[in-house]
C-alpha positions in Angstrom: 125.7 167.2 91.9 122.3 168.3 91.1 121.2 164.7 91.3 122.1 164.9 94.7 120.5 167.5 95.7 117.4 165.5 93.8 118.4 162.4 96.6 118.4 164.4 99.3 115.2 166.2 99.4 113.7 163.0 98.2 114.5 161.4 102.0 113.0 165.0 103.6 109.6 164.0 101.6 108.8 161.4 103.4 107.6 163.5 106.0 105.1 165.3 104.1 102.0 163.4 104.6 101.7 163.2 108.6 97.8 163.1 110.1 95.0 165.2 108.4 91.9 163.6 106.3 88.3 162.3 107.0 87.1 162.6 110.4 83.9 161.5 110.4 83.5 159.2 113.7 80.1 159.0 114.4 80.8 156.4 116.9 79.9 158.5 120.2 78.1 155.9 122.8 77.6 152.0 123.4 74.3 152.2 122.4 75.4 153.3 119.0 78.0 149.7 119.4 74.6 147.9 120.0 72.7 149.3 117.0 74.8 152.1 114.7 71.7 153.2 113.1 70.3 155.4 116.0 69.5 158.4 113.6 65.9 158.7 114.7 65.9 156.0 117.5 64.8 157.9 120.7 67.2 157.9 123.8 69.4 159.7 126.1 72.2 158.4 123.3 70.2 161.1 121.0 71.9 163.8 122.8 74.9 163.3 120.3 72.3 161.1 117.3 69.0 162.9 117.5 68.9 166.0 119.9 65.8 166.6 118.6 63.8 163.5 119.3 65.3 163.6 123.1 62.4 166.1 123.9 59.9 163.1 123.8 61.9 161.2 126.8 60.2 161.5 129.9 60.5 164.3 132.1 63.7 164.7 135.1 67.3 164.1 134.3 69.2 161.4 132.2 72.6 160.9 131.9 75.0 158.5 130.6 78.1 157.4 130.9 80.2 155.1 128.1 83.7 153.5 128.2 84.7 152.2 124.6 88.5 150.1 124.4 89.0 150.1 120.2 92.3 148.1 118.8 93.2 149.1 115.3 95.9 147.7 112.3 97.0 150.1 109.6 98.9 147.5 106.9 100.4 148.7 104.0 102.0 146.9 101.6 103.7 148.5 99.2 105.7 147.5 95.8 108.9 149.2 94.2 112.0 147.9 92.3 114.0 150.5 94.4 113.7 147.9 98.0 115.4 145.8 96.1 118.4 147.8 97.2 117.6 147.3 100.8 120.0 145.6 102.5 117.5 144.2 104.9 114.7 143.2 102.0 117.2 140.2 101.0 116.1 140.9 97.3 112.5 141.3 97.3 110.7 144.4 96.1 107.8 143.9 98.5 107.4 145.3 102.0 104.4 144.9 104.8 104.3 148.2 106.9 102.2 147.8 110.1 101.0 150.2 112.3 99.1 148.8 115.9 96.6 151.0 117.3 95.1 151.1 120.3 93.0 153.9 122.5 92.7 152.0 125.6 90.4 154.8 127.3 87.5 156.4 125.1 85.0 158.0 127.4 81.8 160.1 126.4 78.7 161.8 128.5 75.3 162.5 127.2 73.2 164.3 129.6 69.5 166.0 129.2 67.1 167.8 131.5 63.6 167.8 130.3 60.8 170.0 131.7 57.6 170.7 129.9 58.6 171.3 126.2 61.8 171.9 126.7 64.9 169.6 126.5 68.0 171.2 127.7 71.5 169.0 126.6 74.9 167.9 126.9 77.4 165.5 125.4 81.1 165.1 125.6 82.7 162.6 123.5 85.9 162.2 121.3 85.0 162.4 117.3 88.3 161.5 116.5 91.8 159.4 117.8 91.3 158.8 120.9 94.9 156.7 121.2 98.4 156.0 119.4 99.5 154.3 115.9 102.9 153.2 116.0 104.9 151.6 112.7 108.2 150.1 114.5 109.8 149.9 110.8 108.5 153.2 109.5 106.5 153.5 106.7 107.4 152.4 102.8 107.4 156.4 101.8 110.1 156.4 104.4 112.1 153.5 103.2 111.9 154.6 99.0 113.1 157.8 99.9 116.3 156.6 101.5 116.0 154.4 97.9 116.0 156.9 95.9 119.2 158.3 97.2 120.9 155.3 96.6 119.2 154.8 93.0 120.3 158.2 91.4 123.7 157.8 93.0 124.3 154.6 91.4 122.9 155.6 87.9 125.1 159.1 88.0 128.4 156.5 88.2 129.0 156.4 91.6 129.8 153.1 93.5 126.3 152.4 95.4 125.1 149.2 95.3 122.3 149.8 98.0 121.1 151.3 101.0 120.1 150.3 105.2 118.0 152.4 107.5 116.5 152.5 109.9 112.9 154.1 110.9 110.3 154.7 113.1 106.8 156.7 112.9 104.2 157.1 115.9 101.2 159.2 115.9 98.8 160.5 118.3 95.7 162.3 118.1 92.8 162.9 120.3 90.1 165.4 118.9 87.6 166.7 122.2 84.4 167.2 121.8 81.5 169.5 123.6 78.4 170.2 122.7 75.1 172.4 124.6 71.8 172.5 123.1 68.6 172.3 123.8 65.4 170.9 122.2 61.5 171.9 122.3 58.6 170.1 121.7 56.1 171.5 119.9 53.0 169.3 119.6 52.8 165.3 120.0 54.5 164.6 116.8 57.2 168.0 116.2 60.0 168.6 118.1 63.5 171.1 117.2 67.1 171.2 118.3 69.7 174.3 118.3 73.1 173.5 119.3 76.7 174.3 119.8 79.4 171.4 118.9 83.4 172.9 120.3 86.0 170.5 119.1 89.6 170.7 120.6 92.1 168.6 118.6 95.2 167.9 120.0 98.0 165.4 118.3 101.7 165.1 117.9 103.4 163.2 115.7 107.2 161.6 115.6 109.4 160.2 112.5 112.6 159.6 112.6 115.7 157.8 110.0 118.7 156.6 111.4 121.6 154.9 110.7 121.5 155.5 106.6 124.0 154.3 105.1 125.1 153.8 101.2 126.2 150.2 100.8 129.2 150.6 97.9 131.6 147.7 96.5 133.8 147.9 100.1 130.4 147.9 102.2 128.5 150.4 104.4 129.1 154.3 104.4 127.6 156.9 106.5 125.6 158.9 104.5 126.2 161.9 106.4 130.1 161.1 105.5 129.3 160.2 101.9 127.4 163.8 101.4 130.2 165.7 103.0 133.0 163.6 101.0 131.2 164.6 97.3 130.8 168.1 99.2 134.8 168.7 99.4 134.9 166.6 95.8 132.1 169.3 93.7 134.1 172.5 95.7 137.1 171.4 94.2 136.2 171.0 91.1 134.3 174.5 91.5 137.6 175.6 91.9 138.9 174.2 88.8 136.5 175.3 87.2 136.8 178.9 87.9 141.1 178.7 86.6 140.1 176.4 83.8 137.6 179.3 82.4 140.1 182.1 83.3 142.8 180.2 81.3 140.5 179.4 78.6 139.3 183.2 78.3 142.9 184.5 78.7 144.0 182.4 75.6 140.5 183.4 73.3 141.2 187.2 73.6 144.8 186.3 73.1 144.5 184.7 70.1 142.5 187.9 68.2 140.0 185.6 67.1 137.2 186.9 68.8 135.4 190.2 69.3 134.7 192.1 72.1 131.5 190.9 72.2 132.0 187.1 71.9 134.6 187.4 74.9 131.8 189.0 76.9 129.4 186.4 76.0 131.9 183.0 76.5 132.6 184.7 80.3 128.6 185.2 81.0 128.1 181.4 80.0 131.2 180.6 82.4 130.4 182.5 84.7 126.6 181.3 84.6 127.4 177.4 84.8 129.8 178.1 87.7 127.2 180.1 89.3 124.5 177.1 89.1 127.6 174.9 90.5 127.8 177.1 93.6 123.8 177.6 93.6 123.7 173.9 94.2 126.8 173.5 96.2 125.1 175.8 98.7 122.1 173.5 99.1 124.6 170.6 99.7 125.7 172.7 102.5 122.1 173.7 103.3 121.0 170.1 103.3 123.8 168.5 105.1 122.4 169.2 108.9 120.1 166.3 107.2 122.8 164.0 106.3 122.6 161.9 109.5 119.2 160.9 109.1 115.6 162.6 110.1 114.2 163.0 113.6 111.1 165.1 113.3 109.1 166.1 116.4 105.5 168.5 116.4 102.7 168.3 118.6 99.5 170.4 117.0 96.7 172.0 118.9 93.6 173.9 117.3 90.0 175.0 118.3 87.1 175.1 116.1 82.9 175.2 116.6 79.8 175.1 114.6 76.4 174.9 115.0 73.7 171.9 115.1 70.3 171.6 114.0 67.7 169.3 114.2 64.2 168.3 113.9 62.2 165.1 115.0 58.9 163.8 113.9 56.5 161.6 115.4 53.6 160.0 113.8 51.8 156.9 115.1 54.6 153.7 115.1 57.1 155.9 113.0 59.6 158.1 113.6 61.6 160.3 111.3 64.6 162.5 112.2 66.9 165.0 110.4 70.2 166.5 111.8 72.7 168.7 109.7 76.2 169.6 112.0 78.0 172.6 110.0 81.5 171.9 109.0 83.9 172.8 112.0 86.7 175.2 110.5 89.9 174.5 112.5 93.6 175.2 112.1 96.0 173.2 114.4 98.8 175.4 115.5 102.5 173.5 115.0 104.7 173.5 117.9 107.4 171.4 116.2 111.9 171.3 116.1 111.6 172.5 112.8 112.1 176.2 112.7 113.5 176.3 109.4 111.7 174.9 106.3 113.8 173.4 103.3 114.1 176.2 100.6 115.7 175.7 97.9 116.2 178.0 95.1 116.5 178.2 91.5 115.3 174.8 89.5 114.8 172.9 92.3 112.2 175.5 93.6 109.0 173.2 92.2 109.9 170.0 93.3 107.3 168.2 94.7 106.7 168.0 98.8 108.7 171.2 99.2 105.5 173.1 100.5 104.3 170.2 102.0 107.6 169.5 104.3 106.8 173.3 105.4 103.7 172.3 107.3 105.6 171.1 109.8 107.4 174.5 110.1 107.0 175.9 114.2 104.5 178.4 114.8 102.4 177.7 111.7 98.4 177.0 111.4 97.4 173.5 109.1 94.0 173.7 108.1 92.0 170.8 109.4 88.2 170.9 109.3 85.6 168.4 110.6 82.9 168.6 107.3 79.9 169.5 107.8 77.2 166.3 108.7 73.4 165.1 106.9 71.7 162.4 108.6 68.8 161.3 108.1 67.1 158.5 110.1 63.9 156.5 110.5 62.2 154.0 113.1 59.1 151.7 112.8 57.4 149.9 115.6 55.2 146.8 114.1 54.8 146.1 117.9 56.1 147.7 121.5 58.8 145.5 121.9 60.1 145.7 118.6 61.8 148.8 117.0 63.5 148.6 113.4 66.0 151.6 112.3 67.4 152.8 109.3 69.4 155.8 108.4 72.1 157.4 106.2 74.5 159.8 106.5 76.3 162.4 103.8 80.0 164.1 104.9 80.4 167.1 102.4 84.2 166.4 102.5 84.7 167.8 99.5 83.7 171.8 101.4 85.9 171.3 104.1 89.4 173.2 104.1 92.5 170.7 104.6 95.6 170.9 104.6 97.0 171.8 100.9 93.5 171.8 99.6 93.6 167.3 99.7 89.6 168.0 100.0 89.9 168.6 96.2 91.6 165.4 95.2 87.9 163.4 96.5 86.0 162.1 93.8 82.7 163.4 96.0 82.1 163.3 99.9 81.7 160.3 101.9 78.2 158.2 102.2 76.8 156.1 105.4 74.0 153.6 105.2 73.2 151.5 108.7 70.3 149.9 109.9 69.3 147.4 112.6 67.1 146.2 115.2 66.2 146.9 118.7 63.9 144.0 121.0 62.6 144.7 124.4 62.9 140.4 125.7 61.1 141.7 128.7 61.2 143.9 131.0 64.7 144.6 132.4 66.7 143.2 129.0 67.3 144.5 125.6 68.6 143.3 122.7 70.1 145.2 119.7 71.9 145.0 117.0 72.6 146.5 113.2 75.1 147.5 110.5 76.9 150.3 108.9 78.1 150.1 105.7 80.7 153.4 104.7 81.9 154.7 101.2 84.4 157.2 100.8 85.2 159.4 97.0 88.8 158.1 97.3 91.5 158.4 94.5 94.8 157.6 93.9 96.2 161.1 94.4 94.4 161.6 97.6 95.6 158.1 99.3 99.2 158.1 100.9 100.8 156.0 103.5 100.8 158.3 106.6 96.9 159.2 107.1 94.5 156.7 105.0 90.8 155.4 105.0 89.1 152.6 103.1 85.7 151.4 102.7 84.2 149.1 105.1 81.2 147.7 106.4 80.5 147.4 110.4 78.5 145.1 112.3 77.4 145.7 116.3 75.4 144.1 119.2 74.9 144.1 122.6 72.3 144.1 125.5 71.1 146.4 128.6 70.0 145.7 131.8 67.7 147.5 133.6 69.0 147.0 137.2 66.7 149.1 139.1 64.2 151.8 137.4 66.7 154.7 137.4 70.0 152.3 136.2 70.5 151.0 133.4 73.3 148.6 132.0 74.6 148.0 128.7 77.4 145.7 126.9 78.3 145.8 123.3 81.0 144.9 120.6 81.6 146.4 117.0 83.5 145.0 114.7 84.7 147.0 111.4 85.3 145.1 108.0 87.6 146.9 105.8 88.3 146.3 101.8 91.3 146.6 99.7 92.6 150.0 98.2 95.4 149.2 95.5 97.2 152.0 94.2 99.1 151.1 91.3 101.7 154.0 90.3 103.8 152.2 87.5 103.8 149.2 86.1 106.1 147.0 83.9 105.5 145.7 79.9 103.4 142.7 81.3 101.9 145.0 83.4 103.3 143.7 86.7 103.0 146.1 89.4 106.5 148.0 89.6 105.5 150.5 92.4 102.4 151.3 94.4 100.5 150.5 97.3 97.8 148.6 98.9 95.9 149.9 101.9 93.6 148.3 104.7 92.6 148.4 108.2 91.2 146.4 111.2 88.8 147.9 113.8 88.0 145.7 117.1 86.4 148.1 119.9 84.3 147.0 123.7 81.9 149.3 125.2 80.2 149.4 128.9 78.1 151.8 129.7 75.7 153.1 132.7 72.5 155.4 132.4 70.7 157.1 135.2 67.0 158.5 135.1 66.3 160.5 137.7 
């Protein structure tokens, strides 16, 4: 009986790893796609990347409009001997789960008005999300949950040969950033910046486990019916147990071989055993609403605000810049179909994953901070037509606050290393290219198949064309190449993986931009 409770809870833990994680997207303009190392560049995109340096732009009004299209895939190759019991898995223990994410419209706007020593600036962008990711066949964590049901039932003597199921997962995330600030040019060498960024988050998640069957020697049986049949059987066992306990106590009392204290102890022991069985039965009754599968729908919204400061220093052919974005505290408000979280009393109360399920309880708040960021950049112009750029980013991930303190599972904050070059081919054409290397402090405990990142390097390049003295058009292509992260949870005596996941992704972006200077 207890094993049945455990197996149903396993099914629910498949939903405990939605969302959350590292929100550290520095791609805010098409000029970034052309050359990611923009931390010390002086241009209208500096409203985000180097706001202090915008003060050195000519007087007047400057505005840039950007459009990007991103296509991503997320692939998890899961290994689990439990998969062999899956009706659709052909006896194999390795299964690939792929999600496709399209973000067809990622806009951003940078604007600045320079007058005298002052530069008044505005930035709108999407520092995270921008699209929808769907896993048409669910995820390994979904399948493991259902496989655990079949495995545990089989281990406990039930006529269970395997399982069958359908699964689906869909996530949508949009994080809108609004930044206002001003830069002041102290002299020909120094400028400073101060501003605020407001972040609004809007996300939704749908997960479905349906058509769950337990495969028996006589064929597939609906899991809800199978569970109900066992509830009835356990009910009968409890009734028989009560009658048996009463008969045994009566016989013991009539034998005269036991003292009153011994009879009382025997009665207390029997009542405790029946109480444990009754508590397990009540848990099964509560869980029976999930017997026909899981259909969770949750939307989350949140808002946060944080200051940003920056400094720019110009000297000869060199330019140096530093920017610091403070941690953005944000709580995402749940609007969910989960009105009553799963709570089990007694020995199951500390079962792993129960607390995480509560993340989706309706009208609750979930911590989803954007970590603080330090950006340092340098630019050198050996000749007027050529600019060489370098940059470094550090994200203070471990100082942010995420659901269940998952940030503490990281080894360290994220680091990015950037480089690039820009060349003015003539008065109208600018060509540029660059790279970005991203390294996270990932650990096995942090990684899960619902929301993950992996180390990567990115390359980008593009062209800008000055149509008139006031209008410049840009086009760029940017590609991120990801490595693999292998999470091994179990191996056999020969060192062969019996349970684990391998994570990787792809990312390709194209962008168009238009800058207008008045």
